[in-house]
Steps between C-alpha positions, in 0.01 A plus 500: 500500500775602257343324205207742519740780410664313215489646153209314335428450134189346350444376150185656368328368190328827416245386249517127549128438468466720190797351317448271203537129576855369479595178327572214734774263403873443495566807283263736681660802666457472874577692814759275667592511868804324648572460870870469576609360835757723665629399838253636754270650238417517134537699182218522247555525127214617278514472123220683319329374182716754309815341646588782740651384829451626855706359787379572852785472753835327458564299815812509716848632423739265330480264207245240617175696459612709202608184317164332568320803358727523195463129422121511522479823301718372216410130492134480603383846390734540201607851596817681401446788748282624784295796374377619841642421844285595798658503844207488740689607811843519655551174679810328369303189396304721257771724348819305574531306175446796265864602449610142429202436274591808294829329411310195372213667311455857375245695707288772343302717743538471879200615706551536875446728800814707450698615802303614802534542875451181702566236234480153667826363352720766343587375150873512433665702224484203260117508505484870413766472230434173319463530123149566367347723235281712727393539865189660643345542843144368518230684692149387589282541192788469252460239232726323258335457163614181332517418130176365360443220254220570253184328619625446856359668809717796607737427788656760729658511843344732755685605815259496794741584782852631557681642802196470730268680256203318347231552237162333474516237225 
């Protein structure tokens, strides 16, 4: 099953149970998750209590999915940019909207599997060359440390699997 070999990321609240209690209310900082319907799949937008954004996958090529993501990110989440973009694997319904999205919203750091032998759908030149601040290849065990808000539990992304290699969570 191909999905078993997909690049997986998990949000880990490292010291959640030892963290001081957080205020509950309209002004309280919260970890926010948004599910965005992309034709045949989904993209997930995470906004941390510190306001840092992580987008997981970008849907299909073309304007439809990228526009849906951009509208939700700017209108519902109040973002002006995507801080981290994670492409889980190379099926066009997961990476296809990235280049178009980069023309709608600035993208900070792209995390993906890099180029390797036997990629399921070979991303085109526009995926590898779209504008972003930084790119890195994720390996099992790598983590992305996210900005912390004082008094909030730490949040980080941990890569559990990439390119048919796994670690024990």
